[in-house]
N, C-alpha and C positions, 0 to 999 in steps of 0.2 A: 488854415494849415497845423497841424497838430504838432507837436512839442517835437515827435521822431522826426517830420519831415522837416523844422526848423536846424536840425541838427546835422543836417545834409547838405552836402553841396558838391555840383558836376565840378571835375576841375581838370586842366590837363593831367595829360598819362605820364607818370615820370618812368622812365625804363628801371629805376629801383626795385619797382613793385611787379615787375614782369613774374617774377617766383610765385609771389601769392597768386596770379592770376592762374598760371599753370598748375599749383595744387589744386583747383576747382575744376580740372579737367582730369580724370581716370581714365579714360579708354580713348581706343582710337573711334569709338561711336559719339562718346561725348563731344570729340575733338570735332566730327563731320559735323553734327546737330550744330555746334556753335561758329566753326568757321568754313563748314565746305570745304573745296580743295584749296584754300588758300596755303595748307600747311601740309606736312607728310607725318605720320605717325611713326616713330616715336616724336612727340611735338619736343622742340628745345627751345633754350633760352636764345640761341642762337637764328633760329628761324625768326622768332620771334621780332629781333631787333633789326634784323633784315628784313623784315615786314613794314618796320616803324621808320623806315629809311626816306617813305614818302611824304612823312609829316616833316619832314627837314629839307625837303626841297625850297629852290626859288618860289615856286606858285605850287604849293602841297596840294597834293590829292588827298590827302590823308587829314584827317583830325582826331587822334586818338582820346579819351578822357576815362577818368575814374570818377567813380563814385567812392566820397568819402563820408563816413558816419563818424563824428566826431576826430576825424583825423586818421581811420581807418579806413582802408578801401576794401569797397562790400560790392564792388560792381565797377563793369569795363564796357564799354563801348564803342563805337566810332562812326565818326562822317567818312565815309571813302566813294572813291569814284567820280571825283569834284571835277565836273566839267563848266567849267565858265563860260564856256557859248553857249551853254543851255541853260545854265542858271538850276543844274540840276546836282544830285548827290545821292549817294544811298545809306542808311543805317545800317551800319553791319555790325558782324560780332557781338550781340549784345551778349551780357551774361551778369549772372548776380551769386554772388557766393551761396552755397547752399543753406547756411545756416540764417540768410535774408530772405528768403523766396517765399512765395505768398504773402507778403505783408507790403504791397504795392511799391516796393522799393523800385522795381521793373518801369512800372510807371512814371514813377516819378523821373528815373534816369532818362528814359523816352522822351519825356514833355520837356525834359533841359534841354537835352539834343535837339529838339526841333526849334524851341528857342534860340540857340546858338546857329541851328542851319539857315530860319528864316528871317531874325533878326540882325545878325552879326556877317552871314554869309549872301545874305540877301535872295536866297535861291527861290526858283518858283516851284521847284516839284523837290521833295523828296521820296526816295523809293525803297523798298528793302524786299526781301525773299527768306523766306521761313518755310521748314520743312510740316509737311501736313500733320505729321504725328504730334509738334510741338503744341499742341492744345494750350498752355499756360500763354506762350508766348502770342499766339494768336488771338487770344482776349485781352493780352495787354495791348498790342497795338491797336487792334478794333477798338476799345475804350479811348485808347491816346488820340485816335481819330485817323488813322490810315483803312482805307478803302482798299477793299479786294479787286484785283484786276483779272487776274486767271491764274491757271494751274500750270506748272510744267510734267509732264509725267515720267516718272521713273527717271528721273535724271541724275541720280548717283546708286551705285549698288553699294552697300553696306551689309558685309556680312553674305548672307543669301538672300537678302532680299534686297528690290528697290525702293527707294522711297521719292514720292513724289514732291514738288515745291511749291509755293503759292507766291506770286507777286502780290505786293501791295504798295501803295503809296498815297500821299498825301500831298497837295496844291497850295501852295501860300492860299489863298483864296478862301479856303477851307480851314486851315490853319486859324486864319483871323476871326472867325465866326465865333 
């Protein structure tokens, strides 16, 4: 592990960092690419706080995380839609600060989230969705071990165009290899 990676840690997300995450999302297009239909533009701290309530339930369905580098938040991701009955969940709303992109921080964060999903939550399956245009995210997820399952065609309208959405997943037995 490089010195850079040693200084990074995936930690439970604190609401005091909402403003930092929102500062990375400059447009409705950015918001949709990051969160799909979860929020309405303009994205507000109130919406984000409301979304995070699922993490405080008796049986949470949401596990939000921050990637910290020397105590500074540089990334965010969630394990969401936790379905205990099926031992499955989704990796969602993955974002790295623009300053730290293309440095494998995303891959590090995704791998740490996978460790939590399969190690702590004892999941059988972790899925995700990503828009076809997000090539760097697709590369990151593939390098982390996710497998393409299929394409949902023209699922969201952004501006005057429709975006396709890829479904990917990794199973516990694939993660353990």
